[in-house]
C-alpha positions as CSV (number, residue, x, y, z in Angstrom):
1,P,-4.6,-13.1,-22.5
2,K,-4.2,-16.6,-20.9
3,L,-2.5,-15.2,-18.0
4,R,-5.1,-12.9,-17.0
5,S,-7.9,-15.6,-17.2
6,T,-5.8,-17.6,-14.5
7,P,-6.4,-16.7,-10.6
8,A,-2.7,-15.5,-10.4
9,G,-3.4,-13.4,-13.6
10,M,-6.6,-11.8,-12.3
11,V,-4.6,-11.1,-8.8
12,L,-1.7,-9.3,-10.9
13,G,-4.4,-7.5,-13.3
14,A,-6.0,-5.9,-10.3
15,V,-2.9,-4.7,-8.6
16,A,-1.8,-3.3,-11.9
17,S,-4.9,-1.3,-12.1
18,V,-4.8,0.0,-8.7
19,V,-1.2,1.4,-9.2
20,E,-2.2,2.9,-12.6
21,G,-5.1,4.6,-11.0
22,M,-2.9,5.9,-8.3
23,V,-0.3,7.2,-10.6
24,D,-3.0,8.6,-12.8
25,A,-4.5,10.6,-9.7
26,V,-1.5,11.8,-8.6
27,H,-0.5,13.2,-12.5
28,M,-4.0,14.4,-12.7
29,Q,-3.6,16.6,-9.4
30,S,-0.4,18.1,-10.7
31,S,-0.9,18.4,-14.6
32,E,-4.4,20.1,-14.1
33,G,-3.4,22.6,-11.5
34,G,-4.8,20.9,-8.4
35,V,-8.1,20.3,-6.9
36,T,-10.2,23.2,-5.8
37,V,-10.6,23.0,-1.9
38,Q,-14.1,21.9,-1.1
39,G,-15.1,21.2,2.4
40,I,-11.8,20.2,4.5
41,E,-8.8,19.3,2.8
42,D,-5.6,17.9,4.6
43,V,-2.2,17.9,3.7
44,V,0.6,16.6,6.0
45,Y,4.5,17.1,5.7
46,L,6.8,15.0,8.0
47,D,10.3,16.2,8.4
48,D,12.8,13.3,7.0
49,S,16.0,15.0,7.4
50,G,18.5,13.3,9.2
51,S,18.4,15.1,12.5
52,M,14.9,13.7,13.0
53,G,16.7,10.2,13.6
54,G,16.7,8.2,16.7
55,D,14.6,9.3,19.8
56,A,13.0,12.3,18.0
57,L,11.5,10.1,15.1
58,A,10.3,7.4,17.7
59,L,8.5,10.2,19.5
60,A,7.2,11.7,16.4
61,H,5.7,8.2,15.2
62,D,4.2,7.8,18.4
63,L,1.9,10.9,18.0
64,W,1.5,10.4,14.2
65,A,-0.4,7.2,15.1
66,E,-3.0,9.4,16.9
67,V,-2.8,12.2,14.3
68,A,-3.5,10.0,11.6
69,R,-6.5,8.2,13.3
70,R,-8.3,11.7,13.2
71,L,-7.5,12.4,9.7
72,Q,-9.3,9.4,8.5
73,G,-12.2,10.2,6.3
74,N,-10.8,13.8,5.1
75,P,-9.4,13.6,1.7
76,T,-5.7,13.8,2.8
77,R,-2.1,13.9,1.0
78,I,1.1,12.8,2.9
79,L,4.6,14.0,2.2
80,K,8.1,13.6,3.5
81,F,10.7,16.3,3.3
82,G,14.1,16.8,3.7
83,S,16.5,18.3,0.7
84,R,13.7,16.8,-1.5
85,V,10.2,16.3,-1.1
86,H,8.5,12.8,-1.6
87,L,5.1,11.8,-2.1
88,V,4.4,9.1,0.8
89,A,0.5,8.6,0.2
90,P,-1.7,10.4,-2.6
91,R,-5.1,12.3,-2.0
92,S,-7.4,9.7,-0.4
93,Q,-9.8,9.6,2.4
94,T,-8.2,6.4,3.9
95,F,-4.7,5.7,4.2
96,S,-2.4,3.3,6.3
97,S,-0.9,4.9,9.2
98,T,1.8,2.1,9.5
99,A,2.6,2.2,6.0
100,V,3.5,6.1,6.4
101,A,5.6,5.3,9.3
102,L,7.8,2.9,7.7
103,N,8.5,5.0,4.9
104,W,9.2,8.3,7.4
105,D,12.5,7.2,8.2
106,A,14.8,10.3,8.6
107,S,16.5,9.3,5.3
108,S,16.2,12.6,3.3
109,G,19.2,15.1,4.1
110,S,18.7,18.5,5.2
111,T,15.6,20.6,5.6
112,Y,13.8,22.2,2.4
113,M,10.7,23.5,4.1
114,W,8.8,26.7,3.8
115,Q,9.3,27.1,-0.2
116,M,8.5,23.6,-0.7
117,I,5.2,23.9,1.1
118,L,4.2,27.2,-1.0
119,E,5.2,25.3,-4.0
120,D,3.5,22.2,-3.3
121,V,0.1,24.0,-2.0
122,T,-0.1,26.2,-5.4
123,D,0.7,22.9,-7.6
124,N,-1.7,20.9,-6.1
125,Y,-4.6,22.7,-4.5
126,K,-6.8,25.6,-6.0
127,P,-8.3,28.0,-3.7
128,G,-12.0,27.5,-2.8
129,P,-14.7,28.0,-0.4
130,G,-13.2,24.9,1.7
131,L,-10.3,25.2,4.4
132,L,-7.0,23.6,3.5
133,R,-5.1,22.1,6.8
134,V,-1.5,21.9,6.8
135,F,0.0,19.7,9.2
136,V,3.9,20.1,9.6
137,I,6.0,17.7,12.1
138,T,9.4,19.0,12.3
139,D,12.4,19.1,14.8
140,G,14.3,22.3,13.3
141,G,14.3,25.3,11.0
142,D,14.5,25.8,7.1
143,T,18.1,25.3,5.8
144,D,17.6,24.9,2.0
145,S,14.9,27.1,0.7
146,A,16.0,30.4,-1.2
147,P,15.8,33.7,0.3
148,P,13.2,35.0,1.7
149,Y,11.8,31.6,2.7
150,R,14.9,30.2,4.1
151,G,15.2,30.1,8.1
152,M,12.7,30.5,10.7
153,Q,11.5,34.1,9.1
154,G,10.8,32.0,5.9
155,M,7.5,31.2,7.3
156,D,6.2,34.8,7.1
157,P,6.6,35.2,3.4
158,M,5.0,32.0,2.5
159,M,2.1,32.5,4.3
160,Q,1.6,36.3,3.0
161,E,2.0,34.6,-0.4
162,L,-0.5,31.9,0.2
163,R,-3.2,34.2,1.7
164,A,-2.6,36.6,-1.0
165,K,-3.5,34.1,-3.5
166,G,-6.9,33.5,-1.8
167,Y,-6.4,30.2,0.2
168,Q,-8.2,29.8,3.2
169,I,-5.4,27.6,5.4
170,E,-4.9,26.3,8.7
171,F,-1.2,25.2,10.0
172,N,-1.2,22.8,12.7
173,I,2.8,22.3,13.8
174,V,4.3,20.0,15.8
175,F,8.0,20.7,17.1
176,V,9.8,17.6,18.2
177,S,12.7,17.7,20.5
178,S,13.4,14.5,22.7
179,P,15.1,14.8,25.8
180,L,18.5,13.3,24.3
181,S,18.1,16.1,21.4
182,N,17.4,18.7,24.0
183,L,20.8,17.9,25.4
184,V,22.6,17.7,22.3
185,K,21.3,21.2,21.2
186,G,22.1,22.5,24.5
187,A,25.6,21.6,24.1
188,Q,25.4,23.3,20.5
189,R,24.2,26.5,22.1
190,F,26.8,26.2,24.8
191,F,29.4,26.1,22.2
192,G,28.2,28.8,19.7
193,A,26.2,26.6,17.3
194,E,23.0,27.6,15.9
195,G,20.0,25.9,17.6
196,V,16.3,26.7,17.8
197,A,15.6,29.4,20.3
198,V,12.6,29.9,22.2
199,K,11.8,33.2,20.3
200,D,11.8,30.7,17.0
201,L,9.3,28.0,18.9
202,A,7.1,31.2,19.3
203,R,7.2,32.1,15.6
204,Y,5.8,28.6,15.0
205,R,3.1,29.2,17.4
206,D,2.1,32.6,16.1
207,L,1.9,31.0,12.7
208,A,-0.4,28.1,13.5
209,T,-2.6,30.0,16.0
210,A,-3.0,32.8,13.8
211,T,-4.5,30.5,11.1
212,G,-6.9,28.9,13.6
213,G,-4.6,25.8,13.9
214,S,-2.7,24.5,16.7
215,F,0.9,24.0,17.9
216,L,2.7,21.1,20.2
217,H,6.1,21.5,21.6
218,L,6.5,17.5,21.6
219,E,9.0,16.6,24.2
220,E,8.1,13.4,25.9
221,Y,5.7,10.4,25.6
222,G,2.4,10.2,27.1
223,D,-0.9,12.1,27.6
224,T,0.4,15.5,28.3
225,K,-2.0,18.4,28.9
226,E,-0.7,20.2,25.8
227,R,-0.7,17.2,23.5
228,K,-4.6,16.3,24.7
229,A,-5.1,19.8,23.6
230,F,-3.3,19.5,20.0
231,L,-5.2,16.5,19.5
232,N,-8.6,17.5,20.5
233,R,-8.6,20.3,18.2
234,L,-8.7,17.9,15.4
235,D,-11.7,16.5,16.2
236,P,-14.6,18.0,14.3
237,S,-17.2,18.2,16.8
238,G,-15.8,21.6,18.1
239,E,-15.3,23.1,14.5
240,E,-18.0,26.0,15.0
241,A,-16.6,27.1,18.4
242,L,-13.1,27.4,17.0
243,E,-14.3,30.0,14.3
244,E,-14.3,33.1,16.3
245,Q,-10.9,31.9,17.8
246,R,-9.4,31.7,14.5
247,L,-10.5,35.2,13.6
248,E,-9.1,36.8,16.7
249,S,-5.8,34.8,16.3
250,R,-5.3,36.0,12.7
251,R,-5.8,39.8,13.8
252,E,-3.2,39.2,16.5
253,Y,-0.8,37.5,14.0
254,E,-1.2,40.6,11.5
255,V,0.0,42.7,14.2
256,R,3.0,40.6,15.0
257,L,3.9,40.6,11.2
258,L,3.8,44.4,11.2
259,E,6.1,44.6,14.6
260,R,8.5,42.0,12.9
261,S,8.7,44.2,9.8
262,E,9.6,47.2,11.8
263,E,12.4,45.6,13.4
């Protein structure tokens, strides 16, 4: 009691209250089955696998600063993933993009992605009248999910299951490949190692555009035409104009799913 009456004690007490509130908020989102999606809810998944280190991570950090600025004001959760998933920022309408970047350091092993996203969404959100916007920044494919979610093709069953559960969901995907990583992956393909092929990038693009979201293949710094287009779609001013395009893209995605199932 005496400690809390001092200035230092009051500061410590305030900090403890904030931390307890954050812990309670995270627990409530999980234990109560998540929040019902009203309006726009954002969730961000940052690839923290070892392959994201070096130039690729620096390039991703550069884009993240601009993406984060556009997400402020919406309820947003931020996670990083590798072989496991880690909560970086609990659901809030404001967050520190710098703190997120400092925590995002390519230290989480391999890549557990599509199954992780499915489980995280269903654990933390309930379908509602609003739109759940999912952001994924990655440099590769899923290596750790169980079938049928493993590999590049794992995105299709994930999306089908989310839609069957009634989620109104939009994917915005950034695939990162710095000049150096392009050289390494080119050498790997030359020697017969697995790499992300052009057709795989097309699958990422299909998933994003089919849900009314956007896709960016991030290869360099600077305001490229593709980067500007990706960021502009995150601005709320053009929301109504995008709805018709979303519907058409979803129809195209259904056709592609049917074609792939017949292959």
